[in-house]
Structure formats: structure tokens, C-alpha cells
C-alpha angles and dihedrals in degrees: 000000000000130000103180111156092034125118113244113224124195129204131189094263130091111302122203119254111279091248089061089050095046085059092061101029119009096168112032118199083233139332112247124185133195107218112292087017085090093071089048091052094048089049090050095052103264132117115222119238096187133017118194134181144069086299095227091130096043109114110231091209091070118088118204128206118259092256092063110101115210119200117189115203108176100186115126092201095090138025128260087253092056091044090052096047092045091055094046092048088051087055091053094252109138111159115079139175108195123200137168087046098129140041125080113034112037092205090059093049095050090045090054092050096048088049091053093052092048089050093048087085090065104037145001106274126173127181122212130182132161095294113016143042109214122205122192104212130192101161117010144321133202123194136174103224136169109257111261094036111148111245126179127190115201122186114232096179135048118266093010111182119204136184118191136185124194099027126115092238107039125205117209113188083327125167107236110199122213117267131043095342113124097024121135102026120144140207119257096181137037093249120061125184126186122183125193105214089177136001125001140284144190114233114203119197122189109220127199 
């Protein structure tokens, strides 16, 4: 998996080690942080190019280089994740690898995953934590994986219909109910293809 040319986005959760991120995206287009995600980016070894949010979680003890742009959006009508994505889309940025989205509060983690899925109709957005890469998928996805890689398919819409190729438990125009159905599958060939015939899914790939 390689996401060169994507924008790397940090939130205020637990980021993977930089070595792990380097394996996914060695040269981000730029580094964008939602509010307190700036501290997590710096701690992981990145310098923020852009910080967005209401800035209530931004530690005032940090000093940022002159090149770092800080955009304060005080509205309480949407989350810092939504504010960040909206601003980047306004600037014609539309490929995002999002990290530090999980860890700590489960409500914020679930909200971030839901927002990523909703915005996947407008942009390419991928989530990465210490174990998994998470792809919101509304049409299809193809990945080259090591055989035996854990792959889960989770429905995000009612009456989701999915077809897969290259998994141990194949789906062929199968309805995937919401909930835990589709969890803990695995790849059996290097090339894995998943097609969404109706609805939408999250594809979670455990990466070594």
C-alpha cells in the first residue's frame, strides 16, 4: 500500500510510529492538522503545514515555524475533522491519509470513522492507525496484499450488496447486513478485488 501524493492529516488521537507511516507515505503532499493534532504530528516527527479548527486543543506552549498556516474556525456546528476536510476541499485538495483518528475516547473515534465514510463521496480518504488501514468504499477497490492478510468488510448502508475476489470467504452479489458481518476474513491471493454493487462499506486491512 502506497499513498504518495496524498495529504497526511493528523488528529488528536494516537498516531502510529513514524516508521509505520513512512511505509505508507514517505513524502506527503503536505501535513495538515486538526487542532490538537498538531502536537501529535510534531511528536511523531512531522512539521505541520496547516492547522485548522477552533484551536481549543492547541497547546500554547508549542511554537510553529513561520511556514505553518493556522486557520481558526470557531463554529460549533461541525467538528474539527469536518472543518479541516471542508477547507482542504475548498483548496482543491482531495486525497487524504488520515491518522491519529483513534485512541482515547471511543465516541470521537466512531465519529471520525463515520465522517470519513460520509466525505468519501467527495474525495479519496483513507484512515491508518497502528494496525489497520481503513478504506471507505462506495464503488470498488483493488489491493495487492500478502496472502493471509486479515481483511474485514463492514456495511455502512442498509441493503449493501458486495462481490469479492481473492478472499477466503467470498461474497458474490451478497447482502452484507450492518453490524459484525464480514469481519475477520482474509486474503488468499495477492490481488484482492472488492466491488460494491449497492450501498457502501468500510474495508479494514491489517498491515504488517
